[in-house]
N, C-alpha and C positions, 0 to 999 in steps of 0.2 A: 349820228354817233352815237351806239351801243355798246353797254358792259355786262358782259356777266359773272355774278360773285362766282369765285373762285371754289366747285365741286360743287357747283349748284346746279340741278334744272323742273324744267319744271314747277310742282305746289310752292317747292325752294327757291326756284328761277324767279330773278328780278331782273329786269330786264330797265338801260336807264337810256333813255334820250336825250342829247343836250339839242336845244337847235334856238334861232334867233328869230324871237314876234316879228311878224312882219308888218305890213303898214297895211295895207288891204285886212286884215283883223283886225284893225282898229278904228271904235265908232268916232263922232263927233271929236270927242272930251281928249281924244288919244290915246284912252283906253283899250286893250284888246276889247272887243266883245263877248259878252257870254253864251254865245253860239257857235264859239270858236273852239271850245275845252274840249264838247263832244269828239271837233274831229279830231284834233293831238292824242287824245284817248285812242280814236281811228290806229294813229299815230303809233300808240305805244302799243297794241295787240297785235296792229301788222309784224312791229320789231321783235315780242313778244316769242311769236309764231311762227317767223323764219331763226329764232335762235334755240328756239329746240326740235327745230328741225324739221315740223311740216306745215310751211308756207299757206297763207290760207286760201290760194290762188291755189293750191293743189286739193284743198280737203273740198273745194267748190269741185276741179275736176272730176273729184270721184262721188257727187252729188251730192255732197251734204252742205248746208249750210247753217252759222251759228246765228238765227235770225234775234234779232235786238228786242226784247221783251223787259228790258228797264233801266232807267237811266238816271241818276243823281247827280248833283255837283252841287261843292258849297263852296264857294267864293270866299275865302281870308281876307284876301287884300289885292289892289288892280295892278294890274300888266300893263307894259306903254312898250308903245312900238321900238326894237331894236334893242330890247332886254332876252339877255342871256335866262334862257332857262330849263330845267331840269326836269322830266315830268319819268318817275316812275313807276314799271307797271308790274301788276304780280296777278295772279290765280288767289283768286279770295273763296269763295263756295262753289265746289264738284258734285256733281251725280249722273247718273248716266248718259241725262236726255238735259242735264241745263248745267250752264259754267258762269261763274261773276270772276269778271273785274277788277281791282280795287287801280286806283292814280292818285298821285302825289302831284302836286307841281312846286313848284321851289324856283326862286333867285335866290342865289345863295344858301346862306342858315332860314334865308324869309320862304312861308309856307305863303301859297299864293292860293289853290284850292286841293283838294279832294273830291274823289269819286268814284264811284263806278254802275258798272257794265250788266247788268244779267241777259245773257243770250239763252236762247233754246235749241237744239237740234232741229232738223228740219233737212228730206228727204228735199228731192229737184219737183216734191209736189205741194211743198209748204205743209206737209204730216209731220208731226213731231216725230223723232224719230233718233234710236238711241246713238252714243258717240260713237264711231270705230273703234274698237278698242285698244288699237298701238296710238288714237289723237288722246283720246283716255289717258290711257300709259303714260304717256307723252307730258298730258298738262299734271299729272301728279307726281310728275317728276321719275318715274320711271326711268331706267336707264335701257336705251335702244335695245334690240336684241343684235347682236352681229352680222 
């Protein structure tokens, strides 16, 4: 489930995704495995892009990729099987060829993890490319043309 803050889009836009941890995401200690968090971040990015009106699949169909160039996760508390978590996704830094998304994972009011992913836009040949103008505008939070 995603929730949009009233009157927000792009850089001001915040996507909130609520989900339950799955058994397959836990380790032998019953704790969500550390490698699961980047998968959750991807879920948040996908929800974010859909909410601003430019699903990532459409970006790829146009010949562009958001290649991952950096990933950071800071683990604050353990998450366990079947807990309900909230993932908040925002745009951090945005430039003509790069974009940083930031994330918070919470269990109720408790902070479970924070993170960020850095992406560089490339063409189909994996050469760095400028973000398409409409994508850049949407990520900035600019209104879409009618």
